[in-house]
BADOKE-75070 format. One line per 10 residues: number of its first residue (from 0); their letters; for each residue x, y, z of C-alpha. Coordinates in steps of 0.2 Angstrom, whole numbers, plus 5000, padded with zeros to 4 digits. Layout:
NUM) a) X/Y/Z  ...
//
This chain:
0) mlvsfewlsd) 5276/5099/5101  5295/5099/5104  5299/5107/5121  5318/5112/5124  5325/5112/5141  5336/5127/5136  5320/5137/5131  5311/5130/5147  5325/5138/5157  5317/5155/5154
10) fldmtgvqgq) 5303/5150/5165  5309/5136/5177  5325/5131/5185  5330/5115/5176  5346/5113/5185  5349/5094/5188  5333/5089/5179  5336/5074/5167  5327/5072/5151  5322/5054/5153
20) elaelmsrtg) 5317/5057/5171  5306/5072/5167  5298/5062/5152  5294/5048/5164  5286/5060/5176  5276/5069/5163  5270/5052/5156  5263/5047/5173  5253/5064/5174  5245/5062/5158
30) ieiesvinyg) 5256/5070/5144  5263/5056/5134  5281/5058/5128  5286/5051/5111  5304/5053/5113  5318/5063/5120  5330/5071/5107  5347/5078/5111  5357/5084/5096  5373/5086/5106
40) qdlsnlvvgq) 5372/5071/5118  5384/5060/5109  5394/5074/5100  5412/5079/5104  5428/5087/5097  5417/5100/5088  5423/5118/5088  5420/5135/5081  5432/5138/5067  5437/5152/5055
50) vlklidhpds) 5442/5150/5036  5458/5160/5035  5462/5155/5017  5453/5146/5003  5460/5139/4986  5452/5128/4973  5458/5110/4975  5470/5106/4960  5462/5090/4956  5444/5093/4957
60) dhlhvaqvqv) 5431/5105/4950  5421/5107/4965  5432/5104/4981  5441/5118/4990  5457/5117/5001  5454/5128/5017  5466/5134/5030  5455/5135/5046  5459/5142/5062  5452/5131/5076
70) gsygdavqqi) 5460/5137/5092  5472/5149/5099  5487/5138/5103  5495/5121/5097  5489/5116/5080  5478/5131/5079  5477/5131/5060  5471/5115/5051  5470/5111/5032  5453/5104/5028
80) vcgapnieag) 5446/5099/5011  5428/5105/5009  5415/5103/4995  5402/5116/5001  5397/5128/4987  5395/5143/4999  5411/5142/5008  5422/5158/5008  5437/5165/5016  5434/5174/5033
90) qkvmvalpga) 5418/5164/5037  5415/5157/5055  5411/5139/5053  5407/5123/5062  5422/5111/5062  5423/5093/5067  5441/5089/5072  5449/5071/5070  5441/5059/5082  5424/5067/5081
100) tlpsgvtika) 5409/5055/5079  5394/5063/5069  5376/5057/5072  5377/5047/5055  5390/5036/5063  5404/5043/5053  5421/5046/5063  5431/5060/5057  5450/5055/5054  5465/5064/5047
110) gkirgqasng) 5469/5059/5029  5470/5064/5011  5457/5069/4999  5463/5068/4981  5481/5070/4987  5478/5085/4998  5479/5083/5017  5462/5085/5026  5462/5086/5045  5444/5088/5050
120) micslgelgf) 5427/5092/5042  5418/5108/5040  5400/5104/5044  5382/5107/5039  5367/5107/5051  5362/5091/5043  5378/5083/5048  5375/5088/5066  5358/5079/5065  5346/5092/5061
130) pdsvvpkaya) 5332/5087/5048  5332/5095/5031  5315/5103/5035  5322/5115/5048  5338/5120/5040  5337/5138/5033  5335/5138/5014  5351/5149/5013  5361/5134/5020  5351/5120/5013
140) ngiyilpeda) 5364/5114/5001  5380/5120/5010  5388/5123/5027  5380/5134/5040  5389/5150/5043  5391/5156/5061  5389/5174/5066  5405/5185/5065  5406/5187/5084  5407/5168/5086
150) pvgqdlieyl) 5423/5164/5097  5436/5154/5087  5440/5138/5096  5425/5137/5108  5417/5121/5110  5403/5121/5097  5391/5110/5108  5392/5123/5121  5391/5138/5109  5376/5132/5100
160) klddpileld) 5368/5124/5116  5366/5108/5108  5367/5097/5124  5349/5101/5127  5336/5088/5130  5320/5091/5119  5304/5082/5124  5293/5077/5110  5276/5078/5117  5261/5068/5110
170) itpnradvls) 5247/5080/5114  5229/5074/5115  5215/5086/5109  5209/5090/5127  5227/5096/5132  5230/5109/5119  5235/5121/5133  5252/5112/5132  5255/5117/5114  5266/5131/5119
180) mvgsayeiga) 5281/5134/5130  5271/5144/5142  5258/5130/5144  5272/5117/5145  5280/5128/5159  5265/5128/5169  5263/5109/5167  5281/5105/5171  5281/5118/5185  5266/5108/5193
190) ildqkpimnl) 5276/5092/5191  5292/5099/5198  5283/5110/5211  5290/5126/5204  5280/5142/5200  5285/5148/5182  5292/5165/5180  5286/5175/5165  5301/5187/5160  5293/5199/5148
200) ledlplvedn) 5303/5211/5136  5304/5228/5144  5310/5245/5138  5304/5242/5120  5307/5255/5107  5290/5263/5108  5284/5278/5097  5268/5288/5098  5257/5287/5083  5262/5304/5077
210) egalgqvkvs) 5259/5301/5058  5242/5293/5062  5247/5277/5052  5240/5265/5066  5225/5277/5068  5221/5275/5050  5219/5256/5052  5201/5250/5054  5196/5233/5059  5179/5225/5057
220) ieedlashyq) 5174/5206/5060  5159/5195/5060  5157/5189/5078  5154/5171/5072  5170/5171/5062  5182/5178/5075  5180/5183/5093  5195/5194/5094  5206/5202/5081  5220/5214/5085
230) lhlvenitva) 5233/5223/5075  5250/5230/5080  5261/5241/5070  5280/5240/5069  5289/5254/5058  5305/5257/5050  5312/5239/5052  5326/5231/5042  5322/5213/5037  5338/5202/5040
240) esplwlqmrl) 5343/5185/5046  5338/5181/5064  5351/5180/5078  5359/5163/5081  5349/5160/5098  5332/5163/5089  5337/5152/5074  5343/5138/5086  5327/5138/5096  5316/5138/5081
250) mkagirpinn) 5326/5123/5073  5325/5113/5089  5306/5117/5090  5305/5109/5072  5303/5126/5062  5314/5132/5048  5320/5150/5051  5316/5162/5037  5320/5180/5043  5319/5191/5058
260) ivdvtnyyli) 5301/5196/5056  5294/5179/5051  5304/5170/5064  5297/5181/5078  5279/5176/5073  5284/5158/5074  5294/5161/5090  5279/5168/5099  5268/5155/5091  5278/5142/5100
270) qygqpmhafd) 5280/5152/5116  5262/5157/5119  5253/5145/5107  5246/5161/5099  5247/5160/5080  5251/5177/5072  5254/5184/5055  5265/5199/5048  5258/5209/5034  5268/5221/5024
280) ldtlpskeis) 5258/5237/5027  5264/5246/5012  5258/5233/5000  5240/5233/5007  5228/5242/4995  5218/5248/5010  5219/5252/5029  5202/5244/5032  5205/5226/5038  5190/5214/5039
290) varahagetf) 5187/5196/5043  5174/5190/5031  5168/5174/5022  5175/5170/5005  5163/5169/4990  5160/5151/4983  5172/5148/4969  5184/5163/4973  5202/5160/4970  5216/5165/4982
300) ttldeidrkl) 5235/5163/4980  5243/5158/4996  5261/5160/5002  5266/5144/4994  5262/5151/4977  5247/5140/4974  5230/5146/4969  5217/5139/4981  5199/5138/4976  5188/5143/4990
310) taedvliksg) 5170/5139/4997  5158/5150/5007  5165/5140/5023  5182/5148/5021  5186/5164/5030  5197/5177/5023  5207/5192/5030  5203/5207/5018  5211/5223/5015  5197/5233/5007
320) draialagvm) 5190/5221/4994  5206/5211/4992  5210/5195/5001  5227/5196/5010  5226/5180/5021  5217/5163/5023  5211/5166/5041  5221/5154/5053  5229/5144/5039  5241/5154/5028
330) ggldsevtdq) 5245/5171/5022  5243/5178/5005  5257/5180/4992  5254/5198/4988  5256/5204/5006  5270/5194/5013  5286/5201/5021  5300/5203/5009  5318/5210/5010  5310/5227/5005
340) tknvlletai) 5297/5227/5019  5299/5243/5031  5282/5243/5040  5274/5228/5047  5256/5226/5053  5256/5211/5065  5240/5201/5067  5235/5191/5083  5217/5184/5083  5206/5170/5089
350) fnsanvrkts) 5197/5163/5074  5182/5151/5074  5190/5134/5076  5177/5125/5065  5180/5136/5050  5199/5134/5052  5197/5115/5053  5186/5114/5038  5198/5125/5027  5214/5116/5033
360) rrlalrsess) 5207/5099/5030  5199/5103/5013  5214/5111/5006  5227/5099/5015  5235/5115/5023  5238/5109/5041  5250/5120/5049  5257/5124/5067  5244/5139/5067  5229/5129/5061
370) arfekginkd) 5232/5115/5073  5231/5128/5087  5216/5137/5081  5207/5120/5079  5211/5115/5097  5210/5131/5106  5219/5147/5110  5222/5155/5127  5211/5170/5128  5221/5179/5141
380) tvteagdqaa) 5237/5181/5131  5231/5188/5114  5237/5205/5118  5252/5200/5128  5258/5189/5114  5256/5203/5101  5265/5216/5112  5280/5205/5115  5281/5200/5097  5280/5218/5090
390) glmallgqgq) 5293/5223/5103  5305/5209/5098  5302/5213/5079  5307/5231/5083  5323/5226/5093  5329/5213/5080  5324/5224/5065  5330/5240/5072  5313/5248/5071  5300/5255/5082
400) vvdgfveenh) 5283/5249/5089  5269/5261/5087  5261/5263/5105  5244/5254/5106  5235/5243/5094  5219/5242/5084  5206/5228/5088  5188/5222/5088  5185/5211/5103  5169/5201/5106
410) qnysplkikm) 5176/5190/5120  5165/5191/5135  5170/5179/5149  5173/5177/5167  5184/5164/5175  5175/5147/5179  5173/5143/5197  5170/5124/5202  5165/5120/5220  5168/5102/5227
420) tyaqvadqlg) 5168/5094/5244  5182/5084/5252  5170/5069/5254  5168/5069/5235  5187/5068/5232  5188/5053/5245  5173/5045/5237  5178/5046/5219  5197/5044/5220  5198/5032/5235
430) vdlssdqigh) 5210/5043/5244  5207/5054/5259  5216/5071/5256  5217/5085/5269  5213/5103/5264  5231/5107/5265  5236/5093/5253  5222/5099/5241  5227/5117/5243  5245/5112/5239
440) ifnrlnfdcq) 5240/5103/5223  5231/5118/5216  5245/5130/5221  5257/5119/5211  5245/5120/5196  5244/5139/5199  5225/5138/5201  5217/5150/5214  5208/5138/5227  5198/5144/5242
450) lskdsfevtv) 5197/5131/5256  5184/5130/5269  5180/5117/5282  5170/5104/5271  5173/5110/5254  5184/5120/5242  5181/5131/5227  5193/5131/5212  5195/5146/5200  5200/5139/5183
460) pnrrwdifiq) 5212/5150/5174  5208/5153/5155  5224/5145/5150  5215/5128/5155  5200/5128/5144  5199/5109/5145  5192/5110/5163  5173/5112/5164  5166/5101/5177  5170/5092/5194
470) adileeiari) 5176/5077/5185  5190/5088/5177  5195/5094/5194  5196/5077/5201  5207/5072/5187  5219/5086/5191  5220/5081/5209  5223/5063/5204  5237/5066/5192  5246/5079/5202
480) ygydnipttl) 5244/5068/5218  5251/5054/5208  5241/5039/5201  5254/5028/5208  5250/5034/5225  5231/5030/5224  5228/5013/5232  5221/4999/5223  5204/4993/5231  5191/4980/5227
490) psgettpghl) 5173/4986/5225  5162/4983/5240  5143/4980/5240  5132/4967/5232  5139/4959/5216  5132/4947/5204  5143/4933/5195  5148/4937/5178  5141/4928/5163  5139/4929/5144
500) skaqafarhs) 5123/4938/5138  5112/4928/5126  5119/4938/5112  5137/4935/5117  5135/4916/5120  5126/4915/5102  5141/4924/5094  5153/4913/5103  5144/4898/5097  5143/4904/5079
510) rqileglgln) 5161/4907/5079  5164/4889/5084  5153/4883/5070  5159/4893/5056  5178/4890/5060  5173/4872/5061  5167/4873/5044  5184/4880/5038  5181/4899/5038  5193/4912/5045
520) eiitygltsk) 5186/4926/5055  5190/4944/5050  5187/4961/5059  5184/4976/5048  5180/4994/5049  5162/5000/5051  5166/5015/5041  5167/5015/5022  5166/5027/5007  5148/5032/5001
530) dkaqliqdks) 5150/5024/4984  5154/5007/4992  5140/5009/5005  5128/5012/4991  5132/4995/4983  5120/4987/4995  5108/4999/5003  5092/4998/5013  5081/5012/5004  5070/5013/5020
540) ygfveldwpm) 5085/5021/5029  5098/5034/5027  5117/5034/5029  5126/5039/5045  5138/5051/5038  5154/5058/5048  5155/5077/5049  5174/5076/5049  5180/5059/5041  5198/5054/5042
550) seertvlrqs) 5198/5050/5023  5187/5049/5009  5187/5030/5011  5180/5032/5028  5165/5044/5027  5149/5034/5031  5144/5019/5042  5140/5004/5032  5123/4997/5030  5129/4980/5024
560) mfpalmdvam) 5145/4970/5028  5147/4967/5009  5159/4982/5005  5171/4977/5019  5172/4959/5015  5175/4963/4997  5189/4975/5002  5197/4961/5012  5195/4949/4998  5203/4961/4986
570) ynanrkntgl) 5218/4964/4998  5221/4945/4999  5219/4942/4980  5231/4955/4976  5244/4946/4987  5240/4929/4978  5230/4922/4991  5218/4912/4980  5207/4902/4991  5197/4914/5002
580) afyeigrvfl) 5184/4908/5015  5180/4920/5029  5167/4927/5040  5163/4942/5051  5151/4945/5065  5149/4964/5065  5137/4978/5065  5128/4989/5052  5120/5006/5055  5104/5012/5049
590) sedkhkqpie) 5099/5030/5050  5081/5035/5053  5084/5053/5056  5100/5064/5056  5097/5069/5074  5092/5052/5080  5103/5038/5086  5105/5026/5072  5099/5008/5073  5113/4996/5075
600) eerlsillsg) 5111/4978/5069  5122/4963/5071  5125/4954/5055  5134/4937/5051  5142/4938/5034  5152/4925/5024  5162/4927/5008  5170/4913/4998  5181/4916/4982  5192/4907/4971
610) qneantwygk) 5200/4890/4973  5191/4878/4985  5202/4862/4982  5219/4862/4974  5225/4851/4960  5232/4834/4967  5236/4817/4960  5219/4810/4967  5208/4824/4960  5207/4840/4950
620) drkydffdlk) 5206/4857/4957  5189/4865/4960  5183/4882/4963  5169/4887/4975  5152/4887/4969  5134/4892/4975  5131/4876/4984  5147/4877/4994  5140/4893/5002  5122/4886/5003
630) gifeayfetv) 5129/4871/5012  5139/4881/5024  5123/4891/5029  5113/4875/5030  5126/4867/5041  5126/4882/5052  5107/4883/5053  5106/4864/5057  5119/4867/5071  5110/4881/5079
640) rlsdhityrs) 5094/4870/5078  5084/4882/5066  5085/4872/5050  5066/4867/5051  5062/4886/5051  5073/4891/5037  5067/4891/5019  5075/4899/5003  5068/4908/4988  5075/4917/4973
650) kndlpvmhpg) 5080/4935/4975  5084/4947/4961  5084/4964/4968  5102/4966/4972  5112/4974/4957  5129/4968/4965  5123/4950/4966  5120/4937/4951  5101/4939/4947  5099/4920/4944
660) rtaailldgq) 5111/4914/4958  5105/4923/4973  5093/4917/4986  5084/4926/5001  5085/4917/5018  5068/4916/5026  5065/4912/5045  5047/4907/5047  5043/4916/5031  5051/4932/5036
670) eigffgqvhp) 5067/4937/5026  5082/4939/5037  5096/4939/5024  5102/4932/5008  5117/4923/4999  5123/4920/4982  5135/4923/4969  5143/4941/4967  5139/4948/4950  5154/4944/4939
680) qtardydldd) 5156/4963/4935  5156/4968/4953  5169/4954/4956  5180/4960/4942  5179/4978/4949  5187/4971/4965  5200/4961/4955  5192/4945/4961  5188/4929/4953  5170/4927/4945
690) ttffgevrva) 5167/4913/4957  5165/4924/4972  5150/4921/4984  5143/4932/4998  5129/4930/5011  5123/4939/5027  5110/4936/5039  5103/4947/5054  5109/4939/5070  5095/4947/5081
700) dliaaqaeii) 5082/4937/5072  5091/4921/5074  5093/4924/5093  5075/4928/5095  5069/4913/5086  5064/4897/5096  5077/4884/5093  5072/4866/5092  5074/4857/5109  5087/4843/5108
710) tqapiprfpe) 5079/4827/5112  5087/4810/5113  5078/4796/5103  5082/4777/5103  5090/4770/5088  5076/4763/5077  5073/4744/5079  5063/4743/5063  5070/4745/5045  5068/4759/5033
720) tsrdiallvd) 5062/4758/5015  5064/4769/5000  5056/4774/4984  5062/4783/4969  5053/4795/4959  5058/4805/4943  5049/4821/4937  5050/4830/4921  5048/4848/4925  5051/4866/4917
730) ekqshaslve) 5069/4871/4919  5064/4886/4929  5054/4875/4941  5060/4878/4959  5067/4863/4968  5062/4870/4985  5044/4871/4980  5044/4853/4975  5052/4848/4991  5039/4857/5000
740) iikaqagdkl) 5025/4848/4991  5033/4831/4994  5036/4834/5012  5018/4840/5015  5010/4825/5006  5021/4811/5012  5016/4811/5030  5025/4809/5046  5034/4793/5041  5045/4802/5028
750) vgldlfdryq) 5063/4803/5036  5073/4807/5021  5072/4816/5005  5086/4818/4993  5088/4824/4975  5100/4811/4968  5100/4816/4949  5097/4830/4938  5097/4828/4919  5095/4839/4903
760) gdhiaagkqs) 5100/4834/4886  5096/4820/4874  5078/4813/4875  5073/4828/4886  5063/4842/4877  5071/4859/4877  5068/4870/4892  5064/4854/4902  5074/4845/4916  5073/4828/4924
770) layrltfqdp) 5074/4828/4943  5075/4811/4952  5071/4810/4971  5074/4797/4984  5061/4796/4997  5065/4786/5013  5051/4780/5025  5053/4773/5042  5041/4769/5057  5050/4768/5074
780) qatltddqvq) 5036/4758/5081  5034/4744/5068  5039/4738/5051  5031/4748/5037  5021/4738/5024  5021/4740/5005  5003/4746/5006  5008/4760/5019  5022/4766/5008  5012/4765/4992
790) aamdqvlagl) 4998/4775/5000  5011/4789/5005  5018/4788/4987  5001/4790/4980  4998/4806/4990  5014/4813/4985  5010/4809/4966  4993/4817/4968  5001/4833/4976  5014/4834/4962
800) qtvdgleir) 5000/4834/4949  4995/4851/4954  5012/4858/4947  5010/4865/4930  5019/4856/4916  5025/4842/4928  5026/4824/4921  5030/4809/4932  5042/4798/4922
//
């Protein structure tokens, strides 16, 4: 929202108020100011000129040599070379004289252009700093033509009122009341302690509905689609260019002038925050106007000449059976105001915000009108805005307003009253305000406030539809009183020392471990697209879907960390970061029911991809493999003292993971996660190396598990001894199951078990593999005898004999 001081002056006395000063005051009271724009602040030496004579440049096919009157004395006529295609003799134009500096940084100097003297520059609006989006189309490729009554020689900055601070307001959704000049005037009036004055148009050219044209118009609406729909009629108008004051106000508000009828609708859109639309009455097929839902698949051509395919959630304005506008979003091509329009039907309404939001977002048709319908409209000014707009149309278009209007109004409301005590203000804000101070604050806000001995009652005007409860009243008091004036106090009462929760401490410890293992932490969005969320999905739960997602890539909450980490990996790989090793501790969301709070689970996830070690003089490069990831998890579980509770088994039910290189992680027999190689096809879909590995575990299960107690044991005084054993087994035989058997049979003197060799090839039958293990025994109390070790080995061999197809070599 762009708020011009010059426009504000219609409502408030802005004398002596500085732009930056007001911006600071507004920021302190809750309205953030993005910037302060002033088109004329640094301009000088600009005047109104008149082209007296114009000839073609003798050495150019597009330049002209103009004799321009720029004053009434001295060098009143200057020769200026100009290339604008729309320049003509007799025009009043904007002239930058020698010495002028334009917003682009160009300083105008007297000189020659292709041999012809040029003492200045005839300017376009763009050269004065106006963006192309607001320049009238008639002057988009040329200079701007001033009105015939523009006084030659007058300072252009003064004439166009360019030295005008414009506040760019960053409006939060709860303060949509400030999306208008009237709303801004009330807000700024409260800050400056002024009461806004509403100067309404009077003595409008009204006529009675003698021909019954307005009486023939009938309105019907569905209450759930619009709560108020109103039509005014303006007759015998002439469509023309708007006067300069109106064009300048619109351009400074960020809106392109079109013609006097359309410009009036935009003018009062900004003034009241009330969107409106003008229909050419004579092009409507019927005088029966209705607000109704579109039919699924119906096509409608909007003003921008694009055919829009509609759904049953879209709302149309219809004339008889023909659609003439997309309610709250954009008008139709067939009923737009043109140069031939004579009679205008002016619409003001309050449409259902949800329908407008869905339509504008789905069709990517967000406009000044739709933004206001989405956030809210002042119910009190629908009629006033329509009356004023119809009157200004008649004045500018030399027509008449038919007295009265046609409407259907389902609004039934009464002003909200909120009662509070002075003690509540003191308790909640920490400042003791008197009844006079509170009364003055609400007088500044233009709220009716009834004061009593111990309490006060505030009547909330309908223009402030963001206020509902006592907390809102407290906020109004605090911001107008001044947040800076509220003292800082320490809390009183019993306190407890701060400390990390068990989950926070575990997460912090986990980060230290994982970063010590060479991983980098990342933080990703909890939202993803539905297609990506389905890559790893728990079928027992549904997805948590957003009703109004910001984009198609952020529509559902994830059920696994996999999509997010793969996205980050792809982003890095596309930027030639080849060795990727990172982790995240984040949440996933599991929906049990649409109307029930979803389950939130903390997950720890790890991703490795690409190069692990670079090629050096002392070794070749190496890519990550399955055992790198397994080693990281094993080291992690060892450090959190849960390794004795962790086992692994093959897992083949995840399509995005390699079926032969994925393992489930079990904690005391219960599956808490998985790790393995990402399926090569999935990796390629993300433009990643085939050697990409991923794993994740549920953090809550790790926290709940009973970690082993750390005990200090003396260094053994007695030696250890080892035995080797070689086994010939089926190549599909699980190493983990063999380890489990050996540990179970070897007894409590076994202190180490290592697989030191695996062989397939010559002298080994096809489908077989040779596994060699080293078993280390030690007794902390005595030296083990050969008989004791042999007895343990015999038990191990006996246990291994139970494995089908196993041979001891």
